[in-house]
DOMARDO-83715 format. One record per residue (C-alpha): residue number from 1; z, y, x. Coordinates in steps of 0.25 Angstrom, whole numbers, plus 5000, padded with zeros to 4 digits. Layout:
# DOMARDO-83715
+-----+------+------+------+
! seq !    Z !    Y !    X !
+-----+------+------+------+
! NUM !    Z !    Y !    X !
...
+-----+------+------+------+
END
This chain:
# DOMARDO-83715
+-----+------+------+------+
! seq !    Z !    Y !    X !
+-----+------+------+------+
!   1 ! 4991 ! 4840 ! 4984 !
!   2 ! 5002 ! 4846 ! 4976 !
!   3 ! 5006 ! 4861 ! 4979 !
!   4 ! 5020 ! 4856 ! 4984 !
!   5 ! 5013 ! 4846 ! 4994 !
!   6 ! 5007 ! 4856 ! 5003 !
!   7 ! 5014 ! 4858 ! 5016 !
!   8 ! 5016 ! 4873 ! 5015 !
!   9 ! 5023 ! 4879 ! 5002 !
!  10 ! 5025 ! 4894 ! 4998 !
!  11 ! 5039 ! 4897 ! 4994 !
!  12 ! 5032 ! 4904 ! 4982 !
!  13 ! 5026 ! 4892 ! 4976 !
!  14 ! 5036 ! 4893 ! 4963 !
!  15 ! 5032 ! 4908 ! 4962 !
!  16 ! 5017 ! 4904 ! 4962 !
!  17 ! 5019 ! 4893 ! 4951 !
!  18 ! 5027 ! 4903 ! 4942 !
!  19 ! 5015 ! 4912 ! 4943 !
!  20 ! 5006 ! 4901 ! 4938 !
!  21 ! 5001 ! 4895 ! 4951 !
!  22 ! 4999 ! 4880 ! 4952 !
!  23 ! 4999 ! 4881 ! 4967 !
!  24 ! 4985 ! 4875 ! 4967 !
!  25 ! 4979 ! 4882 ! 4979 !
!  26 ! 4982 ! 4878 ! 4994 !
!  27 ! 4980 ! 4885 ! 5007 !
!  28 ! 4986 ! 4881 ! 5021 !
!  29 ! 4994 ! 4870 ! 5015 !
!  30 ! 5001 ! 4879 ! 5005 !
!  31 ! 4999 ! 4879 ! 4990 !
!  32 ! 4994 ! 4892 ! 4984 !
!  33 ! 4995 ! 4900 ! 4971 !
!  34 ! 4980 ! 4900 ! 4969 !
!  35 ! 4981 ! 4906 ! 4955 !
!  36 ! 4992 ! 4911 ! 4946 !
!  37 ! 4993 ! 4913 ! 4931 !
!  38 ! 4987 ! 4926 ! 4933 !
!  39 ! 4972 ! 4927 ! 4935 !
!  40 ! 4966 ! 4930 ! 4949 !
!  41 ! 4959 ! 4942 ! 4943 !
!  42 ! 4973 ! 4948 ! 4939 !
!  43 ! 4979 ! 4945 ! 4952 !
!  44 ! 4967 ! 4952 ! 4959 !
!  45 ! 4969 ! 4964 ! 4951 !
!  46 ! 4984 ! 4965 ! 4954 !
!  47 ! 4981 ! 4964 ! 4969 !
!  48 ! 4970 ! 4975 ! 4968 !
!  49 ! 4978 ! 4985 ! 4959 !
!  50 ! 4992 ! 4981 ! 4961 !
!  51 ! 4997 ! 4970 ! 4970 !
!  52 ! 4997 ! 4955 ! 4971 !
!  53 ! 5007 ! 4946 ! 4978 !
!  54 ! 5002 ! 4933 ! 4984 !
!  55 ! 5009 ! 4922 ! 4992 !
!  56 ! 5000 ! 4920 ! 5005 !
!  57 ! 5010 ! 4911 ! 5012 !
!  58 ! 4999 ! 4900 ! 5013 !
!  59 ! 4994 ! 4908 ! 5025 !
!  60 ! 4999 ! 4901 ! 5038 !
!  61 ! 5008 ! 4909 ! 5047 !
!  62 ! 5011 ! 4907 ! 5062 !
!  63 ! 5021 ! 4914 ! 5070 !
!  64 ! 5017 ! 4916 ! 5085 !
!  65 ! 5028 ! 4921 ! 5094 !
!  66 ! 5030 ! 4922 ! 5109 !
!  67 ! 5027 ! 4931 ! 5121 !
!  68 ! 5013 ! 4925 ! 5122 !
!  69 ! 5010 ! 4926 ! 5107 !
!  70 ! 5000 ! 4936 ! 5108 !
!  71 ! 4993 ! 4929 ! 5120 !
!  72 ! 4992 ! 4916 ! 5112 !
!  73 ! 4987 ! 4923 ! 5099 !
!  74 ! 4976 ! 4931 ! 5107 !
!  75 ! 4971 ! 4918 ! 5113 !
!  76 ! 4970 ! 4912 ! 5099 !
!  77 ! 4965 ! 4923 ! 5090 !
!  78 ! 4953 ! 4932 ! 5090 !
!  79 ! 4960 ! 4945 ! 5090 !
!  80 ! 4969 ! 4952 ! 5100 !
!  81 ! 4984 ! 4951 ! 5097 !
!  82 ! 4987 ! 4961 ! 5108 !
!  83 ! 4981 ! 4972 ! 5098 !
!  84 ! 4991 ! 4968 ! 5087 !
!  85 ! 5003 ! 4976 ! 5087 !
!  86 ! 5017 ! 4971 ! 5081 !
!  87 ! 5016 ! 4973 ! 5066 !
!  88 ! 5001 ! 4971 ! 5066 !
!  89 ! 4993 ! 4960 ! 5061 !
!  90 ! 4978 ! 4956 ! 5062 !
!  91 ! 4968 ! 4946 ! 5058 !
!  92 ! 4963 ! 4937 ! 5069 !
!  93 ! 4955 ! 4924 ! 5070 !
!  94 ! 4955 ! 4911 ! 5077 !
!  95 ! 4942 ! 4905 ! 5082 !
!  96 ! 4939 ! 4892 ! 5089 !
!  97 ! 4932 ! 4890 ! 5102 !
!  98 ! 4919 ! 4892 ! 5095 !
!  99 ! 4923 ! 4905 ! 5089 !
! 100 ! 4924 ! 4900 ! 5075 !
! 101 ! 4935 ! 4905 ! 5066 !
! 102 ! 4946 ! 4895 ! 5063 !
! 103 ! 4957 ! 4904 ! 5057 !
! 104 ! 4960 ! 4918 ! 5054 !
! 105 ! 4974 ! 4924 ! 5058 !
! 106 ! 4982 ! 4936 ! 5054 !
! 107 ! 4991 ! 4939 ! 5065 !
! 108 ! 5003 ! 4947 ! 5063 !
! 109 ! 5010 ! 4953 ! 5076 !
! 110 ! 5025 ! 4954 ! 5074 !
! 111 ! 5029 ! 4958 ! 5088 !
! 112 ! 5024 ! 4956 ! 5102 !
! 113 ! 5026 ! 4941 ! 5103 !
! 114 ! 5027 ! 4938 ! 5088 !
! 115 ! 5015 ! 4935 ! 5079 !
! 116 ! 5012 ! 4929 ! 5065 !
! 117 ! 4999 ! 4923 ! 5062 !
! 118 ! 4994 ! 4921 ! 5047 !
! 119 ! 4982 ! 4912 ! 5045 !
! 120 ! 4975 ! 4904 ! 5035 !
! 121 ! 4968 ! 4891 ! 5034 !
! 122 ! 4962 ! 4890 ! 5048 !
! 123 ! 4965 ! 4883 ! 5061 !
! 124 ! 4975 ! 4892 ! 5068 !
! 125 ! 4986 ! 4882 ! 5068 !
! 126 ! 4977 ! 4870 ! 5073 !
! 127 ! 4974 ! 4878 ! 5085 !
! 128 ! 4985 ! 4887 ! 5088 !
! 129 ! 4993 ! 4878 ! 5098 !
! 130 ! 4985 ! 4879 ! 5110 !
! 131 ! 4986 ! 4894 ! 5110 !
! 132 ! 5001 ! 4893 ! 5112 !
! 133 ! 5001 ! 4884 ! 5123 !
! 134 ! 5006 ! 4890 ! 5136 !
! 135 ! 5010 ! 4903 ! 5130 !
! 136 ! 5023 ! 4909 ! 5127 !
! 137 ! 5021 ! 4909 ! 5112 !
! 138 ! 5023 ! 4900 ! 5100 !
! 139 ! 5017 ! 4899 ! 5086 !
! 140 ! 5024 ! 4893 ! 5073 !
! 141 ! 5019 ! 4891 ! 5059 !
! 142 ! 5027 ! 4899 ! 5048 !
! 143 ! 5027 ! 4892 ! 5035 !
! 144 ! 5040 ! 4900 ! 5030 !
! 145 ! 5034 ! 4914 ! 5030 !
! 146 ! 5028 ! 4917 ! 5016 !
! 147 ! 5018 ! 4928 ! 5014 !
! 148 ! 5018 ! 4936 ! 5002 !
! 149 ! 5006 ! 4946 ! 5000 !
! 150 ! 5007 ! 4958 ! 4991 !
! 151 ! 4993 ! 4964 ! 4990 !
! 152 ! 4988 ! 4976 ! 4982 !
! 153 ! 4989 ! 4991 ! 4981 !
! 154 ! 5003 ! 4991 ! 4976 !
! 155 ! 5008 ! 4982 ! 4987 !
! 156 ! 5014 ! 4993 ! 4995 !
! 157 ! 5021 ! 4999 ! 4983 !
! 158 ! 5027 ! 4986 ! 4979 !
! 159 ! 5032 ! 4981 ! 4993 !
! 160 ! 5036 ! 4994 ! 5000 !
! 161 ! 5049 ! 4997 ! 4992 !
! 162 ! 5055 ! 4983 ! 4995 !
! 163 ! 5051 ! 4983 ! 5010 !
! 164 ! 5059 ! 4987 ! 5022 !
! 165 ! 5047 ! 4993 ! 5029 !
! 166 ! 5037 ! 5003 ! 5024 !
! 167 ! 5025 ! 4995 ! 5020 !
! 168 ! 5016 ! 5008 ! 5019 !
! 169 ! 5017 ! 5009 ! 5034 !
! 170 ! 5011 ! 4995 ! 5037 !
! 171 ! 4996 ! 4995 ! 5039 !
! 172 ! 4987 ! 4984 ! 5036 !
! 173 ! 4989 ! 4972 ! 5045 !
! 174 ! 5003 ! 4977 ! 5049 !
! 175 ! 5016 ! 4970 ! 5046 !
! 176 ! 5031 ! 4972 ! 5049 !
! 177 ! 5044 ! 4965 ! 5046 !
! 178 ! 5053 ! 4970 ! 5036 !
! 179 ! 5060 ! 4967 ! 5023 !
! 180 ! 5054 ! 4965 ! 5009 !
! 181 ! 5064 ! 4964 ! 4997 !
! 182 ! 5075 ! 4962 ! 5008 !
! 183 ! 5068 ! 4950 ! 5014 !
! 184 ! 5063 ! 4950 ! 5029 !
! 185 ! 5048 ! 4949 ! 5029 !
! 186 ! 5036 ! 4954 ! 5036 !
! 187 ! 5027 ! 4964 ! 5029 !
! 188 ! 5012 ! 4964 ! 5032 !
! 189 ! 5001 ! 4973 ! 5027 !
! 190 ! 4989 ! 4965 ! 5023 !
! 191 ! 4984 ! 4954 ! 5014 !
! 192 ! 4971 ! 4947 ! 5009 !
! 193 ! 4969 ! 4955 ! 4997 !
! 194 ! 4961 ! 4968 ! 5001 !
! 195 ! 4973 ! 4976 ! 4996 !
! 196 ! 4984 ! 4983 ! 5003 !
! 197 ! 4995 ! 4972 ! 5004 !
! 198 ! 5007 ! 4967 ! 5011 !
! 199 ! 5011 ! 4953 ! 5015 !
! 200 ! 5025 ! 4949 ! 5016 !
! 201 ! 5029 ! 4938 ! 5026 !
! 202 ! 5042 ! 4932 ! 5021 !
! 203 ! 5051 ! 4919 ! 5023 !
! 204 ! 5049 ! 4909 ! 5013 !
! 205 ! 5064 ! 4911 ! 5009 !
! 206 ! 5061 ! 4925 ! 5005 !
! 207 ! 5047 ! 4924 ! 4999 !
! 208 ! 5050 ! 4921 ! 4985 !
! 209 ! 5060 ! 4932 ! 4983 !
! 210 ! 5050 ! 4942 ! 4990 !
! 211 ! 5038 ! 4937 ! 4981 !
! 212 ! 5047 ! 4939 ! 4969 !
! 213 ! 5051 ! 4953 ! 4973 !
! 214 ! 5037 ! 4957 ! 4977 !
! 215 ! 5032 ! 4954 ! 4963 !
! 216 ! 5044 ! 4960 ! 4956 !
! 217 ! 5042 ! 4973 ! 4964 !
! 218 ! 5027 ! 4972 ! 4961 !
! 219 ! 5028 ! 4970 ! 4946 !
! 220 ! 5028 ! 4985 ! 4943 !
! 221 ! 5016 ! 4987 ! 4951 !
! 222 ! 5008 ! 4975 ! 4944 !
! 223 ! 5009 ! 4966 ! 4956 !
! 224 ! 5008 ! 4951 ! 4954 !
! 225 ! 5007 ! 4938 ! 4961 !
! 226 ! 4993 ! 4934 ! 4965 !
! 227 ! 4987 ! 4921 ! 4968 !
! 228 ! 4978 ! 4915 ! 4980 !
! 229 ! 4966 ! 4917 ! 4970 !
! 230 ! 4969 ! 4931 ! 4970 !
! 231 ! 4970 ! 4932 ! 4985 !
! 232 ! 4957 ! 4925 ! 4987 !
! 233 ! 4950 ! 4935 ! 4977 !
! 234 ! 4956 ! 4948 ! 4983 !
! 235 ! 4953 ! 4943 ! 4997 !
! 236 ! 4939 ! 4940 ! 4993 !
! 237 ! 4937 ! 4954 ! 4987 !
! 238 ! 4942 ! 4959 ! 5000 !
! 239 ! 4932 ! 4950 ! 5008 !
! 240 ! 4943 ! 4944 ! 5016 !
! 241 ! 4939 ! 4931 ! 5023 !
! 242 ! 4947 ! 4918 ! 5021 !
! 243 ! 4946 ! 4908 ! 5032 !
! 244 ! 4939 ! 4898 ! 5032 !
! 245 ! 4932 ! 4901 ! 5018 !
! 246 ! 4924 ! 4912 ! 5023 !
! 247 ! 4920 ! 4905 ! 5036 !
! 248 ! 4911 ! 4894 ! 5029 !
! 249 ! 4904 ! 4889 ! 5042 !
! 250 ! 4917 ! 4886 ! 5048 !
! 251 ! 4914 ! 4891 ! 5062 !
! 252 ! 4912 ! 4906 ! 5059 !
! 253 ! 4916 ! 4916 ! 5070 !
! 254 ! 4924 ! 4929 ! 5067 !
! 255 ! 4910 ! 4936 ! 5069 !
! 256 ! 4904 ! 4929 ! 5057 !
! 257 ! 4915 ! 4932 ! 5047 !
! 258 ! 4917 ! 4947 ! 5050 !
! 259 ! 4930 ! 4944 ! 5058 !
! 260 ! 4925 ! 4950 ! 5071 !
! 261 ! 4936 ! 4960 ! 5070 !
! 262 ! 4946 ! 4949 ! 5073 !
! 263 ! 4940 ! 4946 ! 5086 !
! 264 ! 4944 ! 4953 ! 5099 !
! 265 ! 4934 ! 4949 ! 5110 !
! 266 ! 4941 ! 4959 ! 5119 !
! 267 ! 4954 ! 4951 ! 5121 !
! 268 ! 4955 ! 4940 ! 5131 !
! 269 ! 4950 ! 4926 ! 5128 !
! 270 ! 4954 ! 4920 ! 5115 !
! 271 ! 4950 ! 4907 ! 5109 !
! 272 ! 4936 ! 4907 ! 5104 !
! 273 ! 4932 ! 4920 ! 5111 !
! 274 ! 4921 ! 4915 ! 5119 !
! 275 ! 4914 ! 4909 ! 5107 !
! 276 ! 4917 ! 4922 ! 5099 !
! 277 ! 4909 ! 4930 ! 5109 !
! 278 ! 4898 ! 4920 ! 5109 !
! 279 ! 4897 ! 4919 ! 5094 !
! 280 ! 4898 ! 4934 ! 5091 !
! 281 ! 4883 ! 4933 ! 5094 !
! 282 ! 4881 ! 4921 ! 5085 !
! 283 ! 4885 ! 4926 ! 5071 !
! 284 ! 4879 ! 4917 ! 5061 !
! 285 ! 4885 ! 4922 ! 5048 !
! 286 ! 4892 ! 4934 ! 5042 !
! 287 ! 4903 ! 4935 ! 5030 !
! 288 ! 4898 ! 4944 ! 5019 !
! 289 ! 4903 ! 4948 ! 5005 !
! 290 ! 4895 ! 4944 ! 4993 !
! 291 ! 4894 ! 4949 ! 4979 !
! 292 ! 4889 ! 4938 ! 4970 !
! 293 ! 4882 ! 4940 ! 4957 !
! 294 ! 4891 ! 4930 ! 4950 !
! 295 ! 4902 ! 4931 ! 4939 !
! 296 ! 4911 ! 4921 ! 4947 !
! 297 ! 4915 ! 4917 ! 4960 !
! 298 ! 4905 ! 4909 ! 4968 !
! 299 ! 4910 ! 4896 ! 4975 !
! 300 ! 4912 ! 4897 ! 4990 !
! 301 ! 4901 ! 4890 ! 4998 !
! 302 ! 4890 ! 4895 ! 4989 !
! 303 ! 4877 ! 4897 ! 4996 !
! 304 ! 4871 ! 4911 ! 5000 !
! 305 ! 4856 ! 4910 ! 4999 !
! 306 ! 4846 ! 4920 ! 5003 !
! 307 ! 4831 ! 4918 ! 5001 !
! 308 ! 4833 ! 4904 ! 4997 !
! 309 ! 4841 ! 4900 ! 5009 !
! 310 ! 4856 ! 4898 ! 5011 !
! 311 ! 4861 ! 4909 ! 5020 !
! 312 ! 4876 ! 4909 ! 5018 !
! 313 ! 4888 ! 4905 ! 5010 !
! 314 ! 4898 ! 4911 ! 5000 !
! 315 ! 4912 ! 4909 ! 5006 !
! 316 ! 4924 ! 4915 ! 4999 !
! 317 ! 4921 ! 4920 ! 4984 !
! 318 ! 4928 ! 4926 ! 4972 !
! 319 ! 4924 ! 4932 ! 4959 !
! 320 ! 4932 ! 4946 ! 4959 !
! 321 ! 4936 ! 4950 ! 4946 !
! 322 ! 4941 ! 4963 ! 4952 !
! 323 ! 4928 ! 4966 ! 4958 !
! 324 ! 4920 ! 4959 ! 4947 !
! 325 ! 4911 ! 4952 ! 4957 !
! 326 ! 4909 ! 4938 ! 4963 !
! 327 ! 4911 ! 4940 ! 4978 !
! 328 ! 4910 ! 4931 ! 4990 !
! 329 ! 4911 ! 4931 ! 5005 !
! 330 ! 4899 ! 4924 ! 5011 !
! 331 ! 4893 ! 4920 ! 5025 !
! 332 ! 4879 ! 4924 ! 5028 !
! 333 ! 4870 ! 4926 ! 5040 !
! 334 ! 4873 ! 4939 ! 5047 !
! 335 ! 4859 ! 4945 ! 5043 !
! 336 ! 4862 ! 4944 ! 5029 !
! 337 ! 4876 ! 4950 ! 5028 !
! 338 ! 4871 ! 4964 ! 5024 !
! 339 ! 4876 ! 4971 ! 5012 !
! 340 ! 4867 ! 4968 ! 5000 !
! 341 ! 4861 ! 4955 ! 5006 !
! 342 ! 4858 ! 4946 ! 4994 !
! 343 ! 4860 ! 4931 ! 4992 !
! 344 ! 4860 ! 4921 ! 4982 !
! 345 ! 4873 ! 4913 ! 4980 !
! 346 ! 4870 ! 4899 ! 4977 !
! 347 ! 4883 ! 4893 ! 4971 !
! 348 ! 4888 ! 4882 ! 4962 !
! 349 ! 4889 ! 4893 ! 4951 !
! 350 ! 4874 ! 4897 ! 4953 !
! 351 ! 4866 ! 4906 ! 4961 !
! 352 ! 4870 ! 4921 ! 4962 !
! 353 ! 4865 ! 4933 ! 4969 !
! 354 ! 4874 ! 4939 ! 4979 !
! 355 ! 4874 ! 4950 ! 4989 !
! 356 ! 4882 ! 4955 ! 5002 !
! 357 ! 4892 ! 4966 ! 4999 !
! 358 ! 4901 ! 4974 ! 5007 !
! 359 ! 4915 ! 4968 ! 5009 !
! 360 ! 4926 ! 4969 ! 5005 !
! 361 ! 4922 ! 4968 ! 4991 !
! 362 ! 4935 ! 4975 ! 4987 !
! 363 ! 4939 ! 4988 ! 4994 !
! 364 ! 4927 ! 4988 ! 5003 !
! 365 ! 4934 ! 4998 ! 5013 !
! 366 ! 4947 ! 4990 ! 5013 !
! 367 ! 4955 ! 5003 ! 5009 !
! 368 ! 4965 ! 4995 ! 5002 !
! 369 ! 4970 ! 4987 ! 5014 !
! 370 ! 4966 ! 4998 ! 5024 !
! 371 ! 4969 ! 5012 ! 5018 !
! 372 ! 4961 ! 5023 ! 5025 !
! 373 ! 4974 ! 5030 ! 5029 !
! 374 ! 4978 ! 5018 ! 5037 !
! 375 ! 4964 ! 5017 ! 5045 !
! 376 ! 4963 ! 5022 ! 5059 !
+-----+------+------+------+
END
């Protein structure tokens, strides 16, 4: 399929082509700038030391509105929407009747009866309708809004002079309406890079101008446009899960992928709650970070072997030039998740020693995204 044949299109496609992209990636029915003329390693360095701008409009956005919006979302999602104040966002999950993960969802609460959902490649849109039957709330897909994400230690300095609100007052997982370069937007603190960053939610009509002006304002700071290959590398360095690639069994619970903090069993009944309570005592696997003694990225799906027996799999992988390591996220039995546990990685590239390490691989205390002066 040609890039122009996909059902969803970014208004920024011509900008991506000008940067050297062939739009040869795809996610959620939208062609992606998988690479640019710049190297992924160069883009990672820019993100880690200056700032990188990426078009993440391939995320799927849903607007939920109405007096019963909170009720409908609480019945559907694992976390408690009542604990989310207007201007706050939170990662939640959607599970099926067996408690198995079927999507991860970032929920933005704009007001008492107004929410925005951002989700990736899961099944939310396939199962959402029943939760809105018999309630005074509606949901609608939003393919007009584009999401421009500026990530890196210079992001605040680049954006703040051009914003109508003081971005330094917005904490991680907070957002607010405002103007950027004179255009109406929503500005959110967050991202997928393990760096301080801001996501700009803008209309398609305004997104090309905003993209250009961010890069113009960021040029003196060394900011550049970055590709999805860069995003995948920095999210791996930050040990951030990517649904469904870090759930190889296909029926993992939040307990088995380290997402237990997204589940609030204290709230009234929600879809899959009974199964989650039961399966909390049936944990089969754990997600771990691995350093692999190899000079390249190992392919996802490679076997993790201990004492001659396969015990797990390698899931997401990358070779981090920035950290000078081959790293991976893998699934292993819970009793083998301890730091220092050794394995053999049996891959198409050969067999390599590996061991479990603390995650994130980069910034292990998450100081970049959660500065100490913002912690309670």
